[in-house]
N, C-alpha and C positions, 0 to 999 in steps of 0.2 A: 647781260644783267642790267636792270634799270639803274640810272644814275643816282636817283634818290635813295634806293636801297644800298648802293655802294657807299654813299655818303653817310648813312646811318651806321653801317658796319665799321667804316673807317673811324667815325667819331667815337664809337664804343671802344675800338682797339686803342686809339691814341689816348683817350681820357683814362681808360683802365690802366694802360701801361704807365702813364704818369702817376696814377695812384699806387701802383705796385712799387714804384721807386721813390715816392715822396709821401711819407706818412702824414705829414701836416696837411698836405693837399687832400689826401684820402679822408682825413678827419673833418676837414672843412666842408666837404661836399657830400659826405655819406648821409643816409637817412638817419636822423637822430631826433627822437620825439621832443626832448627838452629844448633843443635848439629851434626846432620848427615852431613849437608853441611860444617861443620867445620872439618869433617873427622872421626866422630865416627860411622862408617858404621856397626859396630856390632849391633847397635840398630835396624837395618832393619830385623835382625833375632831374637834377644833377645826379642823384643817387642811382638813377636808372642807367647811367653811363659808366658806373664803377663796378668792379667785380672783385670777388674775394681772392681769386687766383686765376692762373692761366686756364686750368681745366674748366672752371666756371664760365669764363669768357668764351672759350672755344665751343662749349656745349650750347650756349645761348646763341652765338652767331651762326653755328651750323644749322640749328633749328630754324632760325630766321631765314637763312639762305635757302632752305628747302621749301618753306611754306609761304614766304612773302610773294614769290612769283604767282602763286595761285590766286591770292587776293588781288594782286595788281591786274592779272589777266581778266578776272571776273568783274572787279569793281572800279578799276582805274587807279591811277597814282594818287589823286587827291584823297579818295576814300581809304586807300592803304595808309596814307600818312595820318588820316583821322583815326583809323583803327589803332595804329601804333601808339600815337601820343595820347589818344583817348584812353587806351588800356593802361598806359603808364600812369596816367593821372588817377584812373579808377583804382589801380593797385595801391598807390600812395594814400588815397583817401580811405580805402578799406583798412590799410595798416594803421592809420591814425585812429580810426574808429575802434579797432580791436585793442590798440596799445596806448590809447590817449593818456592813461594814468601811469604808464611805465615810462618815466622820464629818461631812463637810461637805455631804452630800446634802440638798437642800431641795426641797420640792414643796408645791403647794396644789391645791385643786379638789374639787368634788363629783363629779368624773367617775367615781370608783369606785362610789359609791352609785347614780349615774344609769345607769351601764352595767349594773349588776346589775338595775335595774328594767327597762331595755331588753331584756336577755336573758330575764328572766322573762316579759315581755309577748310576746316572739316565741315562746317555748315554748308559751304559752297560746293565742296567735293566730298560727299560722305563715303564714296567708294574708294577713296585714295588709300594707297598702301605706302609703307615706308620700310626701310631696312634697319632694324634695330641693331646697333653696332655695325651697320653697313652690311649685315649678313642675314639676320633673321627677319623674314617678312612678317609684318604685323599691320593690321588695319590702323589707319591714322587715328580714328576715333577712340580705339582701345588704348593707344598710346596716350592720347589726351586725357582720358579718364583716369588711367593709372598714374599719370604725372601729377594730377591734382590730388589723388588719394595719398600719394607719397608726400605731397606738400602738407597734408594734414599731420602726418607723422612728424615732418620737420618742424611744424609749428608747435607741436606738443613737446618734442625733444628739446628744442631751443639750444642746440649744441653747436650752432655755427652762426655765421654772420649773413647768411643768405636770406633774402626777403621772401620767405615762403608765403606769408599772408598776401603779399603783392601778386603771387601767382593767381590767387582766387579773384582778387580785384581786377586783374588783367583779363582773366577768363570772362568775368562778368562784362567787362567793357567791350571786348571783342564780340561776345555773344549778343549783347543788346544793340550795339552800333550796327552790326551786320543785319540783325533781324528788323530793326527799325528802318534801315535803308532798303531792305529787300523783304518786305512782309510776306511775299509769295512763298518764301522758304518754309513758312509755318505749314503750308499745305503740301508743298513739293517734297519736303524732307522732314515730315512730322516726327518719325521715329528718332531721327538724329537730334532734333531739337529737344526731345524729351530725355534721351540718353545723356546728352551733354549737360543737362540741368541737374542730373542726379548728384554729382559730387558737390555742387554748389549748395543744394538743399541739405545734404549731409553736414557740410561745414556749419551752416547756420543753425542746424538742429543741435549739433554738438556744442556750439558756442552758447546757445540758449540754456542747455543743460549744465553749463559750466565745465565741460570736458576739455576746453581749450583755454 
């Protein structure tokens, strides 16, 4: 496994573990609209290394573990890092856009960055399969689309501290960065480019209609 990928996973584990056991640390570095608008912009990055609980952390790191090698093998380490952190930032920016007037909005998770890597990997390898719960075979693109549709539900329910809005920002980041750096994918994998855009279009449509 690539040393950069190992470093990112270790950073997520260590920072999340610190947050599990130190509530003041968790509060200081989580995504919080009021604090960010007051100038604490570091939270837009640091919140991506904190998680709600162990299950949230394990799910994100397993997803990253399975999909990051695809991006690294096709695009190289530098582009993988660009996709990861670019998606993290896209996720935070979209969250600020959607929740800018909700000063009490809080969220954490690497989900934005991980979803960006997931979307990038699917664009590069649309025929990829994965094992849902390590058993049920499912096309990776279907998993990606269902994951984002679930995120719409999470955004509407607002019953946890997970950054569901960041999933979409991350997906957009991974999607755009990958296509901009590899425009030939528009011709080579046209159907997948269109399919992966559908949940993003649905999200903005619902937001425009005031459904979110």
